[in-house]
Every structure is written in structure tokens, then in C-alpha cells.
C-alpha positions as CSV (number, residue, x, y, z in Angstrom):
1,M,23.6,10.3,5.8
2,R,23.7,6.9,4.2
3,G,22.4,7.5,0.6
4,D,20.0,4.5,0.7
5,E,16.8,6.5,0.8
6,D,13.9,5.4,-1.3
7,T,14.4,6.8,-4.8
8,G,10.7,6.9,-5.4
9,I,11.0,5.1,-8.7
10,D,8.9,2.2,-9.6
11,A,9.9,-0.4,-12.1
12,G,8.3,0.8,-15.4
13,P,6.0,-1.2,-17.5
14,G,7.2,-3.4,-20.4
15,P,8.7,-2.0,-23.5
16,E,6.4,0.2,-25.6
17,T,5.3,-1.1,-29.0
18,D,4.4,0.6,-32.2
19,G,1.3,-1.6,-32.9
20,G,-1.0,-0.2,-35.5
21,T,1.5,2.0,-37.2
22,A,0.0,3.2,-40.5
23,T,1.6,2.5,-43.8
24,G,1.3,4.2,-47.1
25,S,1.5,7.8,-48.1
26,G,-0.4,10.9,-47.3
27,P,-1.7,12.2,-44.0
28,E,-2.8,8.8,-42.8
29,A,0.8,7.5,-43.0
30,G,1.9,9.3,-39.8
31,T,4.6,11.9,-39.6
32,G,6.2,11.2,-43.0
33,P,5.8,9.4,-46.2
34,A,6.0,5.6,-46.3
35,G,9.4,4.2,-46.5
36,D,11.0,7.4,-45.2
37,P,13.9,6.1,-42.9
38,A,13.9,9.4,-40.9
39,A,10.2,9.2,-40.2
40,D,10.5,5.5,-39.2
41,R,13.3,6.3,-36.8
42,S,11.3,9.1,-35.2
43,Q,8.5,6.6,-34.4
44,R,10.8,4.1,-32.6
45,P,9.9,3.6,-29.0
46,A,13.5,4.3,-27.9
47,V,13.5,7.6,-29.8
48,R,10.2,8.7,-28.3
49,R,11.3,7.8,-24.8
50,T,14.5,9.8,-25.2
51,R,12.6,12.8,-26.5
52,R,10.1,12.6,-23.7
53,F,13.0,12.3,-21.1
54,V,14.8,15.4,-22.6
55,R,11.5,17.4,-22.7
56,R,10.7,16.6,-19.0
57,F,14.3,17.2,-17.9
58,R,14.4,20.6,-19.5
59,R,11.1,21.5,-17.7
60,N,12.7,20.7,-14.3
61,R,14.6,23.9,-13.5
62,L,16.4,22.6,-10.4
63,A,17.7,19.6,-12.3
64,T,18.9,21.9,-15.0
65,V,20.7,24.1,-12.5
66,G,22.3,21.0,-10.9
67,L,23.5,19.8,-14.4
68,L,25.0,23.3,-15.1
69,I,26.8,23.3,-11.8
70,L,28.3,19.9,-12.4
71,A,29.2,20.8,-16.0
72,A,31.2,23.8,-14.8
73,F,33.0,21.6,-12.2
74,L,33.6,18.9,-14.9
75,V,35.3,21.4,-17.2
76,I,37.4,22.6,-14.3
77,A,38.3,19.1,-13.4
78,L,39.2,18.1,-17.0
79,F,41.2,21.2,-17.8
80,P,42.6,22.5,-14.5
81,G,45.7,23.9,-16.2
82,Q,43.6,26.3,-18.2
83,V,41.7,27.6,-15.2
84,A,44.4,27.7,-12.5
85,T,46.5,30.9,-12.4
86,Q,49.7,29.0,-11.5
87,P,50.9,25.5,-10.4
88,Y,49.2,24.3,-7.3
89,D,52.5,23.3,-5.6
90,R,54.4,26.6,-6.4
91,T,55.4,28.2,-3.1
92,D,55.9,31.9,-2.4
93,V,56.8,32.3,1.3
94,P,57.1,36.1,1.3
95,N,53.5,36.3,0.1
96,R,52.1,33.7,2.5
97,L,48.5,34.2,3.9
98,E,47.8,37.1,1.5
99,G,44.1,37.9,1.0
100,P,42.3,37.7,-2.3
101,S,43.8,40.0,-5.0
102,L,44.1,40.2,-8.7
103,E,47.2,38.0,-8.8
104,N,45.7,35.5,-6.3
105,P,41.8,35.7,-6.6
106,M,41.3,33.4,-3.6
107,G,44.4,34.4,-1.7
108,T,47.4,32.3,-0.7
109,D,48.0,29.6,2.0
110,R,50.6,29.3,4.7
111,Y,53.3,28.4,2.1
112,G,52.3,31.2,-0.3
113,R,50.6,28.7,-2.7
114,D,47.7,30.0,-4.7
115,V,44.4,28.9,-3.1
116,L,42.5,29.1,-6.4
117,S,44.9,26.8,-8.1
118,R,44.7,24.3,-5.3
119,V,40.9,24.4,-5.3
120,V,40.9,23.9,-9.1
121,F,43.2,20.9,-9.0
122,G,41.3,19.6,-6.0
123,A,38.2,19.5,-8.2
124,R,39.9,16.8,-10.3
125,I,40.4,14.6,-7.3
126,A,36.9,15.2,-6.0
127,F,35.3,14.3,-9.3
128,Q,37.5,11.3,-9.8
129,V,36.1,10.0,-6.5
130,A,32.6,11.1,-7.4
131,V,32.6,9.2,-10.7
132,L,34.7,6.1,-9.8
133,T,33.1,5.3,-6.4
134,P,29.6,4.7,-7.8
135,L,31.1,2.6,-10.6
136,V,32.9,0.4,-8.1
137,A,29.9,0.1,-5.9
138,M,27.6,-0.7,-8.9
139,A,30.0,-3.3,-10.3
140,V,29.4,-5.4,-7.1
141,G,26.1,-4.2,-5.7
142,V,24.0,-4.4,-8.8
143,P,24.7,-8.1,-9.6
144,I,24.1,-9.0,-6.0
145,G,20.8,-7.1,-6.0
146,L,19.7,-8.7,-9.3
147,L,20.5,-12.2,-8.1
148,A,18.8,-11.7,-4.7
149,G,15.7,-10.1,-6.3
150,Y,15.3,-12.6,-9.1
151,Y,15.9,-15.9,-7.3
152,G,14.7,-14.9,-3.8
153,G,14.6,-17.6,-1.1
154,L,17.7,-18.7,0.7
155,L,20.0,-16.9,-1.8
156,D,18.2,-13.6,-1.2
157,D,18.4,-14.1,2.6
158,A,22.1,-14.9,2.6
159,L,23.1,-12.1,0.3
160,M,21.0,-9.5,2.1
161,R,22.3,-10.5,5.5
162,V,25.9,-9.9,4.2
163,M,24.8,-6.5,2.9
164,D,23.1,-5.7,6.2
165,S,26.2,-6.6,8.1
166,I,28.2,-4.1,6.0
167,F,25.5,-1.5,6.2
168,A,25.5,-1.8,10.0
169,F,28.9,-0.1,10.3
170,P,28.8,3.8,10.4
171,T,29.9,5.1,7.1
172,I,32.8,7.2,8.2
173,L,34.1,4.4,10.6
174,L,34.0,1.8,7.8
175,G,35.8,4.2,5.5
176,L,38.5,4.9,8.0
177,T,39.0,1.2,8.7
178,L,39.3,0.3,5.0
179,V,41.7,3.2,4.2
180,A,43.8,2.1,7.1
181,V,43.9,-1.4,5.7
182,F,44.5,-0.5,2.1
183,G,46.7,2.5,2.6
184,Q,46.5,6.2,1.7
185,S,46.2,6.7,-2.1
186,L,43.5,7.9,-4.4
187,T,43.0,4.4,-5.8
188,N,42.7,2.9,-2.4
189,I,40.3,5.6,-1.3
190,V,38.0,5.0,-4.3
191,L,38.1,1.2,-3.6
192,A,37.3,1.8,0.1
193,L,34.4,4.1,-0.6
194,G,33.1,1.8,-3.3
195,I,32.9,-1.1,-0.7
196,V,31.1,1.3,1.7
197,F,28.4,1.9,-0.8
198,I,27.9,-1.6,-2.2
199,P,24.9,-2.4,0.1
200,Q,23.0,0.7,-1.1
201,F,23.1,-0.4,-4.7
202,A,22.4,-4.0,-3.8
203,R,19.2,-3.0,-1.8
204,I,18.0,-0.6,-4.5
205,T,18.5,-3.1,-7.3
206,R,16.9,-5.9,-5.3
207,G,13.8,-3.9,-4.7
208,S,13.4,-3.1,-8.4
209,A,14.2,-6.7,-9.4
210,L,11.7,-8.2,-7.1
211,S,8.8,-6.3,-8.8
212,V,10.1,-6.7,-12.3
213,A,10.6,-10.4,-11.9
214,K,6.8,-10.7,-11.5
215,E,6.0,-8.9,-14.7
216,N,4.4,-10.8,-17.7
217,H,7.3,-10.1,-20.1
218,V,9.7,-12.0,-17.7
219,K,7.3,-14.9,-17.4
220,V,6.9,-15.1,-21.2
221,A,10.7,-15.0,-21.7
222,R,11.0,-17.8,-19.1
223,S,8.3,-19.9,-20.8
224,L,10.1,-19.5,-24.2
225,G,13.2,-21.2,-22.7
226,A,15.4,-18.1,-22.2
227,S,18.2,-18.7,-19.8
228,D,18.3,-16.9,-16.4
229,A,21.4,-14.9,-17.5
230,R,19.5,-13.7,-20.6
231,I,16.4,-12.8,-18.6
232,L,18.4,-10.9,-16.1
233,A,20.4,-9.0,-18.7
234,L,17.6,-8.2,-21.2
235,H,14.3,-8.3,-19.2
236,V,15.1,-7.3,-15.6
237,F,18.2,-5.1,-15.5
238,P,17.0,-2.5,-18.0
239,F,14.0,-1.8,-15.8
240,C,16.2,-1.3,-12.8
241,L,18.3,1.3,-14.4
242,S,16.2,4.3,-13.4
243,A,16.6,3.6,-9.7
244,I,20.3,2.7,-10.1
245,L,21.0,6.0,-12.0
246,V,19.3,8.1,-9.2
247,Q,21.2,6.2,-6.5
248,A,24.5,6.8,-8.5
249,T,24.0,10.6,-8.3
250,I,23.3,10.4,-4.6
251,T,26.3,8.2,-4.0
252,A,28.5,10.7,-6.0
253,A,27.5,13.5,-3.6
254,L,28.1,11.3,-0.6
255,A,31.5,10.2,-2.0
256,I,32.7,13.8,-2.2
257,I,31.6,14.4,1.4
258,L,33.2,11.2,2.7
259,E,36.5,11.8,0.8
260,S,36.6,15.3,2.2
261,S,35.9,14.0,5.7
262,L,38.7,11.5,5.4
263,S,41.1,14.2,4.2
264,F,39.9,16.5,7.0
265,L,40.9,13.7,9.4
266,G,44.3,13.3,7.8
267,V,43.7,9.9,6.1
268,G,42.6,11.1,2.7
269,V,44.7,11.9,-0.4
270,P,48.2,12.4,0.8
271,P,50.0,15.8,0.2
272,P,51.2,17.6,-1.7
273,R,48.2,16.7,-3.9
274,P,45.4,19.2,-3.0
275,S,42.2,17.9,-1.5
276,W,39.3,20.1,-0.5
277,G,39.0,18.3,2.9
278,G,42.7,18.6,3.5
279,M,42.6,22.4,2.8
280,L,39.8,22.7,5.3
281,R,41.7,20.8,7.9
282,V,44.7,23.2,7.6
283,G,42.6,26.3,7.0
284,K,40.5,26.0,10.1
285,G,43.4,26.9,12.2
286,F,43.7,30.3,10.5
287,V,40.1,31.4,10.7
288,G,40.5,32.9,14.1
289,S,43.4,35.1,13.0
290,G,41.4,36.5,10.0
291,E,42.6,34.4,7.1
292,W,39.0,33.3,6.3
293,W,39.7,32.6,2.6
294,Y,42.0,29.6,3.5
295,S,39.0,27.5,4.4
296,V,36.0,29.3,2.9
297,F,36.8,28.7,-0.8
298,P,37.4,24.9,-0.5
299,G,34.3,24.6,1.7
300,L,32.3,26.5,-0.9
301,A,33.6,24.1,-3.6
302,I,32.4,21.1,-1.5
303,V,29.0,22.7,-1.0
304,L,28.4,23.6,-4.6
305,S,29.5,20.2,-6.0
306,V,27.4,18.3,-3.6
307,L,24.5,20.6,-4.3
308,G,24.8,20.0,-8.0
309,F,24.7,16.2,-7.6
310,N,21.7,16.4,-5.2
311,L,19.7,18.7,-7.5
312,L,20.5,16.4,-10.5
313,G,19.5,13.3,-8.5
314,D,16.2,14.9,-7.3
315,G,15.5,16.0,-10.9
316,L,16.2,12.5,-12.3
317,R,14.0,11.0,-9.7
318,S,11.2,13.2,-10.7
319,V,11.7,12.8,-14.4
320,L,12.1,9.1,-14.4
321,D,9.2,8.3,-12.1
322,P,6.4,7.1,-14.3
323,R,3.8,8.2,-11.7
324,T,4.7,11.9,-12.4
325,D,4.8,11.6,-16.2
326,P,2.0,13.8,-17.7
327,D,2.6,12.3,-21.1
328,R,1.5,8.8,-20.1
């Protein structure tokens, strides 16, 4: 699972214009009287595009479900102290491996720690990884993709060969190697995972930039003497955002899976900080003796969070794809 699948999003056409907007008063003036600032703002292309996006997103039920799942996890990650029933590192050895109860809704672990509290605080780590990993990958991969797609030629070949060499490594193996080099900490894990996903963003951005660079508005800007930096920033990058945004949601889901995998292998976030993958690693040894809650609840948290990002990503891909827009 590499997260570099085709997002199905084409680079959109050039910016919309409001040519032919009526002036004056009365019905012929549009949605409001002439000179009405609110009416003028409502007719701006950016406002219309935003309203159309919100309208299409709300019609996509799966995307809405994914957004609600992620919103719930985000609240938990931001305010774990208000959700957890007790501190995640509080031990209670006499009550170790107790099943779900009113006092401990998800049971206790081998040290008597509340599993619910550890799952809740583990959500903060998971979402830090899910948010920061795509940002690190985008910070490097997007500029590489823009340069390769815009200039082409030898620069494109050189940059893409470097990306292909990184992409050739199995994801989990490259992650293990980088964590071993950088050391075990949350910051180093985010940095390692960000490097792993740089090629995906570079390839997605390059594909969009290649098509956008051939558009008329880019040629016009170049003929008017605009610098390459200005063209890339104002005339190419905005039309790559849709594909980048969809790839970011896919990468966030993969980052949670990969961080959990590293923790499951014992090279993730070091204890005593709770990690869903680390809880699975310890809990699997107690499933055979009947303590199912030890691993089921952190596993369920991984499944739901990844499902939320995948549903959101699929919804964004559908909403942002101009080929599926009935309003065009």
C-alpha cells in the first residue's frame, strides 16, 4: 500500500470570470441592487466555487461520514484529559487485566492501567503523525514536482530518478531504516515518515504541473514577462492543489498505519507514551487467555481513523474532479 494511486483529478481550467455582469438596479442587475457590497461579494468566482464545493461535499454521504469520524477523533486528540477517565500512566496492579466495567469501560492492561485512557491519549500521537507527516512530505515533494513538471527535460529526468530510487524501497523497510538512523522519538518518526512519502507528492504534483504548464493562461503570463517563480506560485501551483489535497488525506491514513506498524515492531513511540500499535503488540499476547479488550479497542481505533481519512479522501476526489461536476 503505497498511497500513490491516481487521484483521478485533472487540472482544472483557468480561473472563472464574471464577464458580462449586469449593472444598475432592478431585476436586470442580478441578485441585488447595484453597488450592494454583499451582492458583489456573492458573485465573486471564489465565493461561487466555495459554495459549489460545500454543496457537492454535503451531497456526498460517505465523505460526510468520514469527516464526522475524523472530527470526533480530532476532539479526542485535542482534549484527551476531558475524555479519559484517569491518567494513562496510572497503575493499579490489583486490578490488572480486568474486563470492561463502569469504572474502566475498555478494561485494564497488564499493569492495571485504564485502556480507554491509553486509547484516548494514543489518539493524540496518531493524529500528530497523521497531520505532520503529509506536511513534511509536501514541503519537499511539492516543490520538486512543480520544478520537474514545469521545466521538464534533464531536470525532470534527474529529479524523478531520485524520487524513483526512494520509491523503490518497501515502505515499512525504509521507515524502519530511517527510524534506526534518526532514533526513537515522535519528532524523528514524523521526519522519517515524511521522507518516505516525498516521492508520492512529487509524482502527483509533477503530473498536474505538466498539464497546467501547457494551458493558455501560463503562456500568457510568460509572454507578459512574469518570472518563473511567479508563474509557478500563481498560475501553476493553485491548479495542482486538488490533487495534492486528496493525496494528503491518503498519506494521513497511511501514516497512521505505518506508525502503528513501527510501534507494533517495537521501534515506534517509546513507552510510557501510549501508541495504538504498541498496545496491539503487547495485547496480542493476551488474546489467547481471554483478555480480548487489550488489543481489540486500540485496533478498532486504528481501523476507524484510517476509514475516516479514506472516506474523506474518496469524497474529496469525487467532489474536486471537474469531470463529475453536474454544475459545470
